[in-house]
C-alpha positions, 0 to 999 in steps of 0.5 A, spaced: 527 133 703 525 129 709 518 132 708 518 130 701 520 123 703 515 122 708 510 124 702 513 119 698 513 113 703 506 114 705 504 114 698 507 108 696 505 104 703 498 106 700 499 103 693 502 097 696 495 096 700 491 098 694 495 092 690 493 087 696 486 089 695 485 094 701 483 101 698 484 107 702 486 111 697 480 116 694 481 116 686 474 119 684 471 126 684 476 131 686 472 133 692 473 126 695 481 126 693 481 133 696 478 131 703 482 124 703 489 129 702 487 133 707 485 128 712 492 124 711 496 130 712 492 133 717 494 127 721 501 126 719 503 133 720 500 133 727 503 127 729 510 130 727 508 136 732 506 132 737 512 127 738 517 133 736 519 134 744 521 126 744 525 127 737 529 132 740 530 128 746 532 122 742 537 127 737 541 130 743 540 125 748 538 130 754 533 130 760 530 137 762 533 141 768 529 140 774 527 145 779 531 142 785 537 142 780 537 150 780 543 150 785 547 146 781 547 150 775 553 155 773 552 162 772 550 162 765 546 156 765 542 160 771 541 166 766 538 161 761 533 159 766 531 165 769 530 168 762 525 162 760 522 163 767 521 171 767 518 170 760 513 165 761 510 168 767 510 175 764 506 171 758 502 167 763 504 160 760 506 154 763 514 154 764 517 150 758 522 145 760 530 148 760 535 143 757 543 143 756 546 139 752 554 137 750 556 140 743 561 144 741 556 148 736 553 154 738 546 153 738 539 153 741 532 151 739 525 151 741 520 146 740 513 143 742 506 141 741 504 148 744 506 154 748 504 150 754 508 144 752 514 146 750 522 146 751 528 151 750 535 147 749 542 151 749 548 147 747 555 148 751 558 151 745 553 157 746 554 158 753 562 157 753 562 162 747 557 168 749 557 173 754 551 173 759 547 178 755 548 175 748 545 168 752 539 172 754 538 175 747 538 168 744 534 165 750 529 171 749 529 169 741 527 162 742 522 164 747 519 169 742 518 163 737 514 159 743 510 165 744 508 167 737 506 159 736 511 158 731 511 151 731 503 150 730 503 155 725 509 152 721 505 145 722 499 148 719 502 151 713 506 144 712 499 141 712 496 146 707 502 145 703 502 138 703 494 137 702 495 141 695 501 137 693 498 130 694 491 133 691 494 136 685 499 130 684 493 125 684 488 129 680 494 129 674 496 122 675 488 120 674 488 124 668 494 121 665 492 114 666 486 115 662 491 116 656 494 109 656 491 102 655 487 100 661 492 094 663 497 100 664 493 105 667 494 103 674 502 103 673 502 110 670 497 113 675 502 110 681 509 113 677 506 120 675 503 121 682 510 119 686 514 123 681 509 129 681 509 129 689 517 130 689 517 135 684 511 139 687 514 138 694 520 141 692 516 147 689 512 147 695 518 148 700 519 154 697 513 157 701 515 154 707 522 156 707 520 163 706 515 163 712 521 160 716 525 166 714 519 171 716 518 167 723 526 168 724 525 176 723 518 176 727 522 172 733 527 178 733 522 183 733 518 180 739 525 179 742 526 186 742 521 188 746 524 184 752 532 185 750 535 191 748 536 192 741 544 193 742 544 186 746 541 183 740 545 186 735 551 184 739 549 177 740 548 176 732 555 179 731 558 174 736 554 168 732 556 170 726 563 170 728 562 163 731 559 161 724 565 163 720 569 159 724 566 153 724 569 147 720 564 142 720 557 144 716 551 142 720 547 136 718 541 139 714 537 134 718 537 138 724 536 145 720 530 146 724 533 145 730 538 151 729 538 158 731 542 160 724 544 157 718 550 158 714 549 163 708 547 160 701 547 163 695 543 164 688 537 160 688 539 155 694 538 161 698 530 160 697 531 153 700 534 156 707 530 156 713 533 162 716 535 169 713 542 171 713 545 173 719 547 180 716 540 181 714 537 180 721 542 185 724 540 190 718 533 189 720 534 190 727 539 196 726 533 199 722 528 197 727 524 202 731 522 200 738 516 203 741 
């Protein structure tokens, strides 16, 4: 919904400029509309990625752990730091920032512009609820997201999806405006464009959410190369138990900053950013580690 809101707000802003005589739109040939859509959403998608660490810091109001603070870390916090450090060194990437923040919800997430400009954050709720082995699995899972380049891949996918959402909406709006009187054409074009971006944006989110679920399975598979499969399964089962005990639902605005999500049923499961924990456990149980 946030992505759709951005689509609509940017479109409205461009039309407002157009009404005041500043034409930055691209109604004309299909080629010019496609190029316009691609440039606009390439810029928007990568600005969003570039400020992802800043957004996370503002959301949770935390600062990274400095190397001179290691002696102050608890035993479980050291597990987090050591796992991040070992995997970063093993894979020859810049050490990601490590954050701890106060929140009763058991959670961890990774974000950042690239493998060499990233962070891993872990909540106090997760540290309190999980064993050291389970914490090691969680951190390795988040590091797998970083090493797989999931942040950049998701950004590229969102850019491609948004480009074709905007392109299709504008082409159809342009055609629709040709069926009304000339004085009404601009209004029809605007409203059809916005309405179709909302509709196509919802449909397109099925693609991005399916890929998001796929990358969770892939991160688990990558995780299995570092942590024993049994540790991962045990950690997921603990997470499953904790999730069932949670009374307050997670704010959907923060869905991308979660290690799991509550199970959705029916058609709503298609809009889930994470696969169900039972499905991830089953996939791990059937996985053969070479």
